[in-house]
All heavy atoms as a GROMACS GRO file, in nm:
protein
  641
    1MET      N    1   6.332   6.911  12.908
    1MET     CA    2   6.432   7.011  12.877
    1MET      C    3   6.555   6.984  12.964
    1MET      O    4   6.544   6.964  13.083
    1MET     CB    5   6.376   7.151  12.906
    1MET     CG    6   6.472   7.260  12.871
    1MET     SD    7   6.408   7.426  12.907
    1MET     CE    8   6.259   7.429  12.812
    2LYS      N    9   6.670   6.985  12.903
    2LYS     CA   10   6.794   6.958  12.975
    2LYS      C   11   6.840   7.079  13.055
    2LYS      O   12   6.803   7.192  13.026
    2LYS     CB   13   6.903   6.915  12.878
    2LYS     CG   14   6.870   6.783  12.811
    2LYS     CD   15   6.988   6.731  12.735
    2LYS     CE   16   6.947   6.596  12.677
    2LYS     NZ   17   7.058   6.515  12.644
    3TRP      N   18   6.922   7.051  13.156
    3TRP     CA   19   6.974   7.155  13.245
    3TRP      C   20   7.039   7.269  13.169
    3TRP      O   21   7.013   7.385  13.196
    3TRP     CB   22   7.071   7.093  13.345
    3TRP     CG   23   7.151   7.194  13.420
    3TRP    CD1   24   7.285   7.211  13.413
    3TRP    CD2   25   7.103   7.293  13.510
    3TRP    NE1   26   7.324   7.315  13.494
    3TRP    CE2   27   7.213   7.367  13.554
    3TRP    CE3   28   6.978   7.328  13.557
    3TRP    CZ2   29   7.203   7.472  13.644
    3TRP    CZ3   30   6.967   7.433  13.647
    3TRP    CH2   31   7.079   7.502  13.689
    4ARG      N   32   7.124   7.240  13.074
    4ARG     CA   33   7.194   7.346  13.000
    4ARG      C   34   7.096   7.436  12.926
    4ARG      O   35   7.115   7.557  12.919
    4ARG     CB   36   7.294   7.286  12.901
    4ARG     CG   37   7.413   7.225  12.968
    4ARG     CD   38   7.505   7.161  12.868
    4ARG     NE   39   7.602   7.080  12.937
    4ARG     CZ   40   7.727   7.074  12.904
    4ARG    NH1   41   7.773   7.142  12.803
    4ARG    NH2   42   7.810   6.997  12.971
    5GLU      N   43   6.993   7.379  12.872
    5GLU     CA   44   6.893   7.459  12.801
    5GLU      C   45   6.815   7.548  12.899
    5GLU      O   46   6.790   7.665  12.871
    5GLU     CB   47   6.796   7.367  12.727
    5GLU     CG   48   6.862   7.289  12.615
    5GLU     CD   49   6.774   7.179  12.560
    5GLU    OE1   50   6.653   7.174  12.595
    5GLU    OE2   51   6.825   7.096  12.484
    6ARG      N   52   6.778   7.494  13.013
    6ARG     CA   53   6.707   7.573  13.113
    6ARG      C   54   6.795   7.684  13.168
    6ARG      O   55   6.748   7.795  13.190
    6ARG     CB   56   6.660   7.484  13.228
    6ARG     CG   57   6.543   7.396  13.190
    6ARG     CD   58   6.497   7.320  13.308
    6ARG     NE   59   6.602   7.226  13.347
    6ARG     CZ   60   6.586   7.127  13.430
    6ARG    NH1   61   6.471   7.107  13.486
    6ARG    NH2   62   6.685   7.046  13.460
    7LYS      N   63   6.921   7.653  13.192
    7LYS     CA   64   7.013   7.750  13.250
    7LYS      C   65   7.025   7.874  13.162
    7LYS      O   66   7.034   7.986  13.212
    7LYS     CB   67   7.150   7.685  13.268
    7LYS     CG   68   7.250   7.771  13.338
    7LYS     CD   69   7.380   7.697  13.358
    7LYS     CE   70   7.452   7.686  13.226
    7LYS     NZ   71   7.586   7.634  13.235
    8LYS      N   72   7.020   7.858  13.032
    8LYS     CA   73   7.032   7.971  12.941
    8LYS      C   74   6.914   8.068  12.955
    8LYS      O   75   6.924   8.184  12.920
    8LYS     CB   76   7.038   7.921  12.796
    8LYS     CG   77   7.166   7.850  12.763
    8LYS     CD   78   7.163   7.798  12.620
    8LYS     CE   79   7.287   7.718  12.589
    8LYS     NZ   80   7.281   7.660  12.455
    9ARG      N   81   6.804   8.020  13.006
    9ARG     CA   82   6.683   8.103  13.019
    9ARG      C   83   6.679   8.184  13.148
    9ARG      O   84   6.597   8.274  13.161
    9ARG     CB   85   6.560   8.014  13.010
    9ARG     CG   86   6.550   7.948  12.875
    9ARG     CD   87   6.432   7.858  12.868
    9ARG     NE   88   6.430   7.791  12.739
    9ARG     CZ   89   6.325   7.732  12.689
    9ARG    NH1   90   6.212   7.732  12.756
    9ARG    NH2   91   6.330   7.674  12.572
   10TRP      N   92   6.762   8.150  13.246
   10TRP     CA   93   6.758   8.218  13.375
   10TRP      C   94   6.776   8.368  13.366
   10TRP      O   95   6.700   8.442  13.428
   10TRP     CB   96   6.860   8.158  13.472
   10TRP     CG   97   6.809   8.033  13.536
   10TRP    CD1   98   6.837   7.905  13.498
   10TRP    CD2   99   6.719   8.022  13.645
   10TRP    NE1  100   6.771   7.816  13.577
   10TRP    CE2  101   6.698   7.885  13.669
   10TRP    CE3  102   6.655   8.115  13.726
   10TRP    CZ2  103   6.614   7.839  13.770
   10TRP    CZ3  104   6.572   8.069  13.826
   10TRP    CH2  105   6.552   7.933  13.848
   11PRO      N  106   6.874   8.422  13.294
   11PRO     CA  107   6.888   8.569  13.290
   11PRO      C  108   6.761   8.640  13.243
   11PRO      O  109   6.720   8.740  13.302
   11PRO     CB  110   7.005   8.592  13.195
   11PRO     CG  111   7.087   8.467  13.206
   11PRO     CD  112   6.984   8.356  13.223
   12LYS      N  113   6.699   8.588  13.138
   12LYS     CA  114   6.576   8.651  13.089
   12LYS      C  115   6.463   8.638  13.192
   12LYS      O  116   6.386   8.731  13.214
   12LYS     CB  117   6.533   8.590  12.956
   12LYS     CG  118   6.414   8.659  12.896
   12LYS     CD  119   6.385   8.614  12.756
   12LYS     CE  120   6.269   8.696  12.702
   12LYS     NZ  121   6.250   8.680  12.562
   13PHE      N  122   6.455   8.522  13.254
   13PHE     CA  123   6.354   8.500  13.357
   13PHE      C  124   6.368   8.600  13.471
   13PHE      O  125   6.270   8.662  13.512
   13PHE     CB  126   6.364   8.357  13.411
   13PHE     CG  127   6.277   8.331  13.529
   13PHE    CD1  128   6.141   8.314  13.515
   13PHE    CD2  129   6.332   8.324  13.656
   13PHE    CE1  130   6.060   8.291  13.625
   13PHE    CE2  131   6.252   8.300  13.766
   13PHE     CZ  132   6.115   8.284  13.750
   14PHE      N  133   6.489   8.619  13.522
   14PHE     CA  134   6.509   8.712  13.632
   14PHE      C  135   6.485   8.857  13.590
   14PHE      O  136   6.438   8.938  13.668
   14PHE     CB  137   6.647   8.695  13.695
   14PHE     CG  138   6.657   8.570  13.778
   14PHE    CD1  139   6.754   8.477  13.754
   14PHE    CD2  140   6.567   8.546  13.880
   14PHE    CE1  141   6.764   8.361  13.830
   14PHE    CE2  142   6.574   8.430  13.957
   14PHE     CZ  143   6.673   8.338  13.932
   15GLN      N  144   6.514   8.890  13.465
   15GLN     CA  145   6.486   9.024  13.416
   15GLN      C  146   6.335   9.049  13.412
   15GLN      O  147   6.287   9.152  13.454
   15GLN     CB  148   6.548   9.045  13.277
   15GLN     CG  149   6.526   9.184  13.222
   15GLN     CD  150   6.589   9.292  13.309
   15GLN    OE1  151   6.706   9.282  13.342
   15GLN    NE2  152   6.512   9.392  13.347
   16LEU      N  153   6.260   8.953  13.361
   16LEU     CA  154   6.114   8.965  13.359
   16LEU      C  155   6.058   8.975  13.501
   16LEU      O  156   5.971   9.058  13.529
   16LEU     CB  157   6.052   8.845  13.288
   16LEU     CG  158   6.068   8.840  13.137
   16LEU    CD1  159   6.024   8.704  13.083
   16LEU    CD2  160   5.990   8.951  13.071
   17LEU      N  161   6.110   8.893  13.589
   17LEU     CA  162   6.067   8.896  13.728
   17LEU      C  163   6.088   9.034  13.789
   17LEU      O  164   5.999   9.089  13.854
   17LEU     CB  165   6.146   8.790  13.807
   17LEU     CG  166   6.110   8.771  13.952
   17LEU    CD1  167   5.972   8.708  13.964
   17LEU    CD2  168   6.214   8.683  14.018
   18SER      N  169   6.204   9.092  13.764
   18SER     CA  170   6.235   9.225  13.815
   18SER      C  171   6.142   9.330  13.754
   18SER      O  172   6.092   9.418  13.823
   18SER     CB  173   6.381   9.259  13.786
   18SER     OG  174   6.412   9.388  13.830
   19ASN      N  175   6.118   9.320  13.624
   19ASN     CA  176   6.030   9.416  13.556
   19ASN      C  177   5.888   9.414  13.613
   19ASN      O  178   5.820   9.515  13.613
   19ASN     CB  179   6.024   9.386  13.406
   19ASN     CG  180   6.153   9.419  13.334
   19ASN    OD1  181   6.240   9.488  13.388
   19ASN    ND2  182   6.168   9.368  13.214
   20TRP      N  183   5.845   9.297  13.659
   20TRP     CA  184   5.711   9.283  13.714
   20TRP      C  185   5.706   9.316  13.864
   20TRP      O  186   5.603   9.297  13.928
   20TRP     CB  187   5.658   9.142  13.692
   20TRP     CG  188   5.633   9.110  13.548
   20TRP    CD1  189   5.604   9.197  13.447
   20TRP    CD2  190   5.635   8.981  13.490
   20TRP    NE1  191   5.588   9.130  13.330
   20TRP    CE2  192   5.606   8.996  13.352
   20TRP    CE3  193   5.658   8.854  13.538
   20TRP    CZ2  194   5.600   8.889  13.264
   20TRP    CZ3  195   5.652   8.746  13.450
   20TRP    CH2  196   5.623   8.766  13.315
   21GLY      N  197   5.819   9.363  13.920
   21GLY     CA  198   5.822   9.398  14.062
   21GLY      C  199   5.851   9.282  14.153
   21GLY      O  200   5.836   9.293  14.274
   22GLY      N  201   5.893   9.169  14.097
   22GLY     CA  202   5.926   9.052  14.178
   22GLY      C  203   6.063   9.064  14.240
   22GLY      O  204   6.134   9.163  14.223
   23THR      N  205   6.102   8.962  14.310
   23THR     CA  206   6.231   8.959  14.376
   23THR      C  207   6.296   8.822  14.360
   23THR      O  208   6.227   8.723  14.338
   23THR     CB  209   6.217   8.995  14.526
   23THR    OG1  210   6.346   8.998  14.584
   23THR    CG2  211   6.130   8.896  14.600
   24LEU      N  212   6.427   8.818  14.373
   24LEU     CA  213   6.501   8.692  14.362
   24LEU      C  214   6.476   8.600  14.480
   24LEU      O  215   6.479   8.480  14.467
   24LEU     CB  216   6.652   8.720  14.356
   24LEU     CG  217   6.704   8.794  14.234
   24LEU    CD1  218   6.852   8.823  14.253
   24LEU    CD2  219   6.684   8.712  14.109
   25SER      N  220   6.459   8.659  14.596
   25SER     CA  221   6.455   8.580  14.718
   25SER      C  222   6.313   8.562  14.769
   25SER      O  223   6.229   8.648  14.755
   25SER     CB  224   6.539   8.650  14.825
   25SER     OG  225   6.536   8.576  14.945
   26GLY      N  226   6.293   8.450  14.830
   26GLY     CA  227   6.167   8.424  14.900
   26GLY      C  228   6.202   8.365  15.035
   26GLY      O  229   6.296   8.407  15.099
   27GLU      N  230   6.129   8.265  15.073
   27GLU     CA  231   6.150   8.204  15.203
   27GLU      C  232   6.281   8.127  15.212
   27GLU      O  233   6.330   8.101  15.321
   27GLU     CB  234   6.036   8.106  15.236
   27GLU     CG  235   5.899   8.169  15.239
   27GLU     CD  236   5.841   8.189  15.099
   27GLU    OE1  237   5.880   8.117  15.006
   27GLU    OE2  238   5.757   8.279  15.084
   28HIS      N  239   6.337   8.089  15.100
   28HIS     CA  240   6.452   7.999  15.102
   28HIS      C  241   6.585   8.066  15.068
   28HIS      O  242   6.684   7.999  15.043
   28HIS     CB  243   6.426   7.882  15.007
   28HIS     CG  244   6.303   7.806  15.042
   28HIS    ND1  245   6.295   7.725  15.152
   28HIS    CD2  246   6.181   7.805  14.985
   28HIS    CE1  247   6.174   7.675  15.161
   28HIS    NE2  248   6.102   7.722  15.061
   29GLY      N  249   6.589   8.196  15.063
   29GLY     CA  250   6.715   8.264  15.039
   29GLY      C  251   6.752   8.274  14.892
   29GLY      O  252   6.673   8.244  14.804
   30ILE      N  253   6.875   8.315  14.868
   30ILE     CA  254   6.921   8.341  14.732
   30ILE      C  255   6.970   8.215  14.663
   30ILE      O  256   6.922   8.177  14.559
   30ILE     CB  257   7.034   8.447  14.733
   30ILE    CG1  258   6.981   8.580  14.787
   30ILE    CG2  259   7.092   8.467  14.594
   30ILE    CD1  260   6.875   8.645  14.703
   31GLY      N  261   7.070   8.151  14.718
   31GLY     CA  262   7.127   8.033  14.656
   31GLY      C  263   7.220   8.069  14.541
   31GLY      O  264   7.220   8.182  14.492
   32THR      N  265   7.301   7.976  14.501
   32THR     CA  266   7.402   8.002  14.400
   32THR      C  267   7.343   8.029  14.262
   32THR      O  268   7.405   8.095  14.181
   32THR     CB  269   7.503   7.886  14.391
   32THR    OG1  270   7.432   7.764  14.367
   32THR    CG2  271   7.582   7.874  14.520
   33MET      N  272   7.224   7.980  14.235
   33MET     CA  273   7.161   8.002  14.105
   33MET      C  274   7.123   8.149  14.086
   33MET      O  275   7.135   8.205  13.979
   33MET     CB  276   7.036   7.915  14.092
   33MET     CG  277   6.959   7.938  13.964
   33MET     SD  278   7.047   7.884  13.817
   33MET     CE  279   7.023   7.709  13.830
   34LYS      N  280   7.078   8.213  14.193
   34LYS     CA  281   7.030   8.350  14.183
   34LYS      C  282   7.138   8.454  14.214
   34LYS      O  283   7.121   8.572  14.181
   34LYS     CB  284   6.912   8.370  14.278
   34LYS     CG  285   6.796   8.278  14.250
   34LYS     CD  286   6.692   8.292  14.357
   34LYS     CE  287   6.592   8.180  14.354
   34LYS     NZ  288   6.507   8.182  14.471
   35ALA      N  289   7.245   8.413  14.279
   35ALA     CA  290   7.349   8.507  14.322
   35ALA      C  291   7.403   8.598  14.212
   35ALA      O  292   7.424   8.717  14.235
   35ALA     CB  293   7.464   8.432  14.390
   36PRO      N  294   7.423   8.546  14.089
   36PRO     CA  295   7.476   8.636  13.985
   36PRO      C  296   7.384   8.754  13.951
   36PRO      O  297   7.427   8.850  13.890
   36PRO     CB  298   7.492   8.543  13.863
   36PRO     CG  299   7.506   8.407  13.921
   36PRO     CD  300   7.419   8.408  14.043
   37PHE      N  301   7.258   8.748  13.991
   37PHE     CA  302   7.161   8.851  13.955
   37PHE      C  303   7.131   8.948  14.070
   37PHE      O  304   7.050   9.039  14.054
   37PHE     CB  305   7.031   8.785  13.908
   37PHE     CG  306   7.054   8.686  13.797
   37PHE    CD1  307   7.064   8.551  13.823
   37PHE    CD2  308   7.073   8.731  13.667
   37PHE    CE1  309   7.088   8.460  13.722
   37PHE    CE2  310   7.097   8.640  13.564
   37PHE     CZ  311   7.105   8.505  13.592
   38MET      N  312   7.196   8.930  14.184
   38MET     CA  313   7.166   9.013  14.301
   38MET      C  314   7.194   9.161  14.278
   38MET      O  315   7.113   9.246  14.313
   38MET     CB  316   7.244   8.964  14.423
   38MET     CG  317   7.186   8.839  14.482
   38MET     SD  318   7.278   8.773  14.622
   38MET     CE  319   7.298   8.913  14.727
   39GLU      N  320   7.308   9.194  14.219
   39GLU     CA  321   7.341   9.336  14.199
   39GLU      C  322   7.242   9.401  14.103
   39GLU      O  323   7.203   9.516  14.121
   39GLU     CB  324   7.483   9.355  14.149
   39GLU     CG  325   7.521   9.501  14.141
   39GLU     CD  326   7.669   9.523  14.116
   39GLU    OE1  327   7.745   9.427  14.102
   39GLU    OE2  328   7.707   9.641  14.108
   40GLU      N  329   7.198   9.326  14.003
   40GLU     CA  330   7.101   9.379  13.908
   40GLU      C  331   6.970   9.417  13.979
   40GLU      O  332   6.909   9.518  13.949
   40GLU     CB  333   7.073   9.274  13.800
   40GLU     CG  334   6.990   9.324  13.686
   40GLU     CD  335   6.980   9.220  13.576
   40GLU    OE1  336   7.080   9.152  13.547
   40GLU    OE2  337   6.870   9.210  13.519
   41GLU      N  338   6.930   9.335  14.076
   41GLU     CA  339   6.806   9.363  14.149
   41GLU      C  340   6.825   9.468  14.257
   41GLU      O  341   6.742   9.558  14.272
   41GLU     CB  342   6.752   9.236  14.214
   41GLU     CG  343   6.624   9.264  14.291
   41GLU     CD  344   6.565   9.141  14.357
   41GLU    OE1  345   6.565   9.033  14.296
   41GLU    OE2  346   6.522   9.154  14.472
   42LEU      N  347   6.933   9.457  14.334
   42LEU     CA  348   6.951   9.542  14.451
   42LEU      C  349   7.027   9.671  14.424
   42LEU      O  350   7.022   9.763  14.504
   42LEU     CB  351   7.027   9.464  14.560
   42LEU     CG  352   6.963   9.334  14.605
   42LEU    CD1  353   7.057   9.259  14.696
   42LEU    CD2  354   6.831   9.362  14.674
   43GLY      N  355   7.101   9.675  14.314
   43GLY     CA  356   7.188   9.787  14.286
   43GLY      C  357   7.319   9.774  14.364
   43GLY      O  358   7.331   9.692  14.455
   44GLU      N  359   7.414   9.854  14.327
   44GLU     CA  360   7.546   9.848  14.390
   44GLU      C  361   7.539   9.877  14.540
   44GLU      O  362   7.601   9.810  14.622
   44GLU     CB  363   7.641   9.946  14.321
   44GLU     CG  364   7.783   9.937  14.366
   44GLU     CD  365   7.875  10.032  14.290
   44GLU    OE1  366   7.839  10.074  14.178
   44GLU    OE2  367   7.981  10.064  14.345
   45THR      N  368   7.460   9.979  14.577
   45THR     CA  369   7.448  10.018  14.717
   45THR      C  370   7.382   9.908  14.800
   45THR      O  371   7.428   9.874  14.909
   45THR     CB  372   7.369  10.149  14.731
   45THR    OG1  373   7.435  10.250  14.654
   45THR    CG2  374   7.358  10.193  14.875
   46GLY      N  375   7.274   9.850  14.747
   46GLY     CA  376   7.205   9.742  14.819
   46GLY      C  377   7.293   9.621  14.838
   46GLY      O  378   7.294   9.559  14.945
   47LEU      N  379   7.368   9.586  14.735
   47LEU     CA  380   7.457   9.470  14.745
   47LEU      C  381   7.569   9.498  14.845
   47LEU      O  382   7.604   9.411  14.925
   47LEU     CB  383   7.516   9.436  14.608
   47LEU     CG  384   7.594   9.306  14.602
   47LEU    CD1  385   7.507   9.186  14.637
   47LEU    CD2  386   7.654   9.287  14.465
   48GLU      N  387   7.621   9.618  14.845
   48GLU     CA  388   7.725   9.655  14.940
   48GLU      C  389   7.673   9.647  15.084
   48GLU      O  390   7.743   9.601  15.174
   48GLU     CB  391   7.779   9.795  14.911
   48GLU     CG  392   7.895   9.836  14.997
   48GLU     CD  393   8.016   9.744  14.989
   48GLU    OE1  394   8.045   9.692  14.880
   48GLU    OE2  395   8.082   9.724  15.093
   49MET      N  396   7.550   9.687  15.105
   49MET     CA  397   7.490   9.678  15.238
   49MET      C  398   7.480   9.533  15.283
   49MET      O  399   7.512   9.499  15.397
   49MET     CB  400   7.351   9.742  15.239
   49MET     CG  401   7.285   9.739  15.375
   49MET     SD  402   7.121   9.813  15.376
   49MET     CE  403   7.029   9.691  15.286
   50MET      N  404   7.438   9.446  15.193
   50MET     CA  405   7.429   9.304  15.227
   50MET      C  406   7.567   9.246  15.259
   50MET      O  407   7.581   9.165  15.351
   50MET     CB  408   7.362   9.227  15.113
   50MET     CG  409   7.215   9.259  15.100
   50MET     SD  410   7.135   9.159  14.974
   50MET     CE  411   7.114   9.006  15.064
   51LYS      N  412   7.667   9.287  15.184
   51LYS     CA  413   7.804   9.240  15.211
   51LYS      C  414   7.850   9.284  15.349
   51LYS      O  415   7.915   9.209  15.421
   51LYS     CB  416   7.901   9.291  15.105
   51LYS     CG  417   7.884   9.223  14.971
   51LYS     CD  418   7.983   9.282  14.871
   51LYS     CE  419   7.968   9.217  14.736
   51LYS     NZ  420   8.064   9.272  14.638
   52ARG      N  421   7.815   9.408  15.387
   52ARG     CA  422   7.853   9.458  15.519
   52ARG      C  423   7.783   9.380  15.631
   52ARG      O  424   7.842   9.352  15.734
   52ARG     CB  425   7.823   9.606  15.530
   52ARG     CG  426   7.917   9.691  15.448
   52ARG     CD  427   7.884   9.836  15.462
   52ARG     NE  428   7.970   9.916  15.374
   52ARG     CZ  429   7.970  10.046  15.373
   52ARG    NH1  430   7.892  10.116  15.453
   52ARG    NH2  431   8.050  10.111  15.291
   53LEU      N  432   7.656   9.348  15.610
   53LEU     CA  433   7.584   9.267  15.708
   53LEU      C  434   7.649   9.129  15.723
   53LEU      O  435   7.671   9.081  15.834
   53LEU     CB  436   7.437   9.252  15.669
   53LEU     CG  437   7.350   9.373  15.690
   53LEU    CD1  438   7.215   9.354  15.622
   53LEU    CD2  439   7.331   9.401  15.837
   54LYS      N  440   7.681   9.067  15.610
   54LYS     CA  441   7.748   8.936  15.615
   54LYS      C  442   7.881   8.947  15.688
   54LYS      O  443   7.915   8.862  15.771
   54LYS     CB  444   7.771   8.883  15.474
   54LYS     CG  445   7.864   8.761  15.468
   54LYS     CD  446   7.795   8.637  15.432
   54LYS     CE  447   7.879   8.517  15.401
   54LYS     NZ  448   7.993   8.486  15.482
   55GLN      N  449   7.956   9.052  15.660
   55GLN     CA  450   8.085   9.074  15.727
   55GLN      C  451   8.067   9.087  15.878
   55GLN      O  452   8.147   9.035  15.955
   55GLN     CB  453   8.153   9.198  15.670
   55GLN     CG  454   8.280   9.240  15.741
   55GLN     CD  455   8.391   9.137  15.729
   55GLN    OE1  456   8.400   9.065  15.631
   55GLN    NE2  457   8.476   9.131  15.830
   56SER      N  458   7.960   9.152  15.921
   56SER     CA  459   7.937   9.170  16.065
   56SER      C  460   7.902   9.037  16.132
   56SER      O  461   7.937   9.015  16.247
   56SER     CB  462   7.829   9.275  16.092
   56SER     OG  463   7.702   9.227  16.056
   57TRP      N  464   7.832   8.949  16.062
   57TRP     CA  465   7.794   8.820  16.119
   57TRP      C  466   7.902   8.715  16.104
   57TRP      O  467   7.907   8.618  16.179
   57TRP     CB  468   7.667   8.767  16.052
   57TRP     CG  469   7.546   8.850  16.076
   57TRP    CD1  470   7.516   8.924  16.187
   57TRP    CD2  471   7.438   8.869  15.985
   57TRP    NE1  472   7.396   8.986  16.171
   57TRP    CE2  473   7.345   8.955  16.048
   57TRP    CE3  474   7.409   8.823  15.858
   57TRP    CZ2  475   7.227   8.994  15.989
   57TRP    CZ3  476   7.292   8.862  15.799
   57TRP    CH2  477   7.201   8.947  15.864
   58ASP      N  478   7.986   8.733  16.004
   58ASP     CA  479   8.088   8.633  15.971
   58ASP      C  480   8.222   8.702  15.942
   58ASP      O  481   8.270   8.701  15.830
   58ASP     CB  482   8.040   8.553  15.848
   58ASP     CG  483   8.134   8.443  15.806
   58ASP    OD1  484   8.216   8.397  15.890
   58ASP    OD2  485   8.128   8.402  15.689
   59PRO      N  486   8.281   8.764  16.042
   59PRO     CA  487   8.402   8.844  16.018
   59PRO      C  488   8.521   8.763  15.964
   59PRO      O  489   8.606   8.819  15.897
   59PRO     CB  490   8.434   8.904  16.156
   59PRO     CG  491   8.362   8.820  16.254
   59PRO     CD  492   8.242   8.764  16.183
   60LYS      N  493   8.523   8.633  15.989
   60LYS     CA  494   8.633   8.551  15.938
   60LYS      C  495   8.603   8.492  15.800
   60LYS      O  496   8.688   8.427  15.741
   60LYS     CB  497   8.664   8.438  16.036
   60LYS     CG  498   8.719   8.490  16.168
   60LYS     CD  499   8.754   8.377  16.260
   60LYS     CE  500   8.807   8.433  16.392
   60LYS     NZ  501   8.840   8.325  16.484
   61GLY      N  502   8.482   8.514  15.750
   61GLY     CA  503   8.446   8.466  15.616
   61GLY      C  504   8.445   8.315  15.603
   61GLY      O  505   8.476   8.261  15.498
   62ILE      N  506   8.404   8.246  15.710
   62ILE     CA  507   8.408   8.100  15.708
   62ILE      C  508   8.274   8.035  15.671
   62ILE      O  509   8.270   7.917  15.643
   62ILE     CB  510   8.458   8.044  15.843
   62ILE    CG1  511   8.366   8.086  15.957
   62ILE    CG2  512   8.601   8.087  15.870
   62ILE    CD1  513   8.397   8.021  16.091
   63MET      N  514   8.166   8.113  15.672
   63MET     CA  515   8.035   8.056  15.638
   63MET      C  516   8.009   8.071  15.488
   63MET      O  517   7.990   8.180  15.437
   63MET     CB  518   7.926   8.126  15.719
   63MET     CG  519   7.940   8.104  15.869
   63MET     SD  520   7.801   8.161  15.969
   63MET     CE  521   7.800   8.336  15.937
   64ASN      N  522   8.013   7.960  15.418
   64ASN     CA  523   7.988   7.955  15.274
   64ASN      C  524   8.069   8.057  15.194
   64ASN      O  525   8.012   8.137  15.119
   64ASN     CB  526   7.839   7.973  15.246
   64ASN     CG  527   7.757   7.857  15.293
   64ASN    OD1  528   7.799   7.742  15.285
   64ASN    ND2  529   7.639   7.885  15.344
   65PRO      N  530   8.200   8.056  15.207
   65PRO     CA  531   8.281   8.155  15.133
   65PRO      C  532   8.262   8.143  14.982
   65PRO      O  533   8.261   8.034  14.927
   65PRO     CB  534   8.424   8.122  15.174
   65PRO     CG  535   8.420   7.980  15.220
   65PRO     CD  536   8.282   7.960  15.278
   66GLY      N  537   8.241   8.258  14.918
   66GLY     CA  538   8.228   8.262  14.772
   66GLY      C  539   8.095   8.214  14.717
   66GLY      O  540   8.078   8.209  14.596
   67LYS      N  541   8.001   8.179  14.803
   67LYS     CA  542   7.874   8.126  14.754
   67LYS      C  543   7.778   8.234  14.707
   67LYS      O  544   7.713   8.219  14.605
   67LYS     CB  545   7.804   8.043  14.863
   67LYS     CG  546   7.869   7.912  14.890
   67LYS     CD  547   7.842   7.818  14.778
   67LYS     CE  548   7.896   7.681  14.811
   67LYS     NZ  549   7.863   7.583  14.713
   68ILE      N  550   7.765   8.340  14.781
   68ILE     CA  551   7.667   8.444  14.749
   68ILE      C  552   7.733   8.567  14.690
   68ILE      O  553   7.683   8.626  14.594
   68ILE     CB  554   7.584   8.482  14.873
   68ILE    CG1  555   7.503   8.362  14.921
   68ILE    CG2  556   7.492   8.599  14.844
   68ILE    CD1  557   7.400   8.312  14.820
   69PHE      N  558   7.845   8.606  14.746
   69PHE     CA  559   7.914   8.727  14.699
   69PHE      C  560   8.042   8.689  14.628
   69PHE      O  561   8.123   8.614  14.681
   69PHE     CB  562   7.945   8.820  14.816
   69PHE     CG  563   7.823   8.860  14.894
   69PHE    CD1  564   7.810   8.823  15.025
   69PHE    CD2  565   7.723   8.933  14.835
   69PHE    CE1  566   7.696   8.859  15.099
   69PHE    CE2  567   7.609   8.969  14.905
   69PHE     CZ  568   7.597   8.932  15.038
   70ALA      N  569   8.061   8.744  14.510
   70ALA     CA  570   8.185   8.720  14.436
   70ALA      C  571   8.300   8.791  14.505
   70ALA      O  572   8.281   8.887  14.580
   70ALA     CB  573   8.170   8.772  14.293
   71SER      N  574   8.420   8.744  14.478
   71SER     CA  575   8.539   8.813  14.529
   71SER      C  576   8.546   8.952  14.469
   71SER      O  577   8.487   8.979  14.363
   71SER     CB  578   8.663   8.736  14.489
   71SER     OG  579   8.657   8.604  14.533
   72SER      N  580   8.617   9.039  14.533
   72SER     CA  581   8.632   9.177  14.484
   72SER      C  582   8.681   9.176  14.340
   72SER      O  583   8.777   9.108  14.306
   72SER     CB  584   8.731   9.253  14.573
   72SER     OG  585   8.744   9.384  14.528
   73GLY      N  586   8.613   9.250  14.254
   73GLY     CA  587   8.652   9.259  14.114
   73GLY      C  588   8.604   9.143  14.028
   73GLY      O  589   8.627   9.140  13.909
   74ALA      N  590   8.537   9.045  14.088
   74ALA     CA  591   8.488   8.929  14.014
   74ALA      C  592   8.336   8.934  14.008
   74ALA      O  593   8.271   9.010  14.077
   74ALA     CB  594   8.533   8.800  14.082
   75LYS      N  595   8.279   8.851  13.923
   75LYS     CA  596   8.135   8.841  13.912
   75LYS      C  597   8.098   8.693  13.908
   75LYS      O  598   8.162   8.614  13.840
   75LYS     CB  599   8.085   8.910  13.786
   75LYS     CG  600   7.935   8.906  13.772
   75LYS     CD  601   7.888   8.992  13.658
   75LYS     CE  602   7.736   8.979  13.650
   75LYS     NZ  603   7.673   9.102  13.615
   76LEU      N  604   7.996   8.655  13.984
   76LEU     CA  605   7.950   8.518  13.982
   76LEU      C  606   7.877   8.493  13.851
   76LEU      O  607   7.804   8.579  13.803
   76LEU     CB  608   7.857   8.492  14.100
   76LEU     CG  609   7.920   8.498  14.239
   76LEU    CD1  610   7.812   8.488  14.346
   76LEU    CD2  611   8.021   8.389  14.258
   77VAL      N  612   7.894   8.375  13.795
   77VAL     CA  613   7.826   8.337  13.672
   77VAL      C  614   7.771   8.197  13.688
   77VAL      O  615   7.820   8.118  13.768
   77VAL     CB  616   7.919   8.343  13.548
   77VAL    CG1  617   7.963   8.485  13.521
   77VAL    CG2  618   8.038   8.253  13.567
   78LEU      N  619   7.668   8.164  13.611
   78LEU     CA  620   7.613   8.030  13.612
   78LEU      C  621   7.709   7.936  13.542
   78LEU      O  622   7.764   7.968  13.437
   78LEU     CB  623   7.479   8.027  13.540
   78LEU     CG  624   7.367   8.109  13.603
   78LEU    CD1  625   7.243   8.102  13.515
   78LEU    CD2  626   7.335   8.057  13.742
   79THR      N  627   7.729   7.819  13.601
   79THR     CA  628   7.816   7.718  13.539
   79THR      C  629   7.743   7.585  13.541
   79THR      O  630   7.640   7.570  13.604
   79THR     CB  631   7.949   7.703  13.617
   79THR    OG1  632   7.919   7.664  13.751
   79THR    CG2  633   8.028   7.833  13.616
   80ASP      N  634   7.799   7.488  13.473
   80ASP     CA  635   7.740   7.353  13.473
   80ASP      C  636   7.765   7.283  13.602
   80ASP      O  637   7.860   7.302  13.669
   80ASP     CB  638   7.799   7.270  13.359
   80ASP     CG  639   7.751   7.321  13.224
   80ASP    OD1  640   7.642   7.377  13.218
   80ASP    OD2  641   7.824   7.299  13.126
   0.00000   0.00000   0.00000
């Protein structure tokens, strides 16, 4: 199965995972593949809390900018 075909299945996969009580993250963190689904799993409040934690550890925003959290008003999406 090619990458583009697999990529189309990710949203449904993460929805099923959430329905079964699973989570996006494990031992290896979120990563750019799972980032677009974080708000769906954590809710707006949970995502905001994570953003505040990141801000406290990285006040200048120099560690992986734009990788996990989208810019204000934007949403991360899967791309090729």
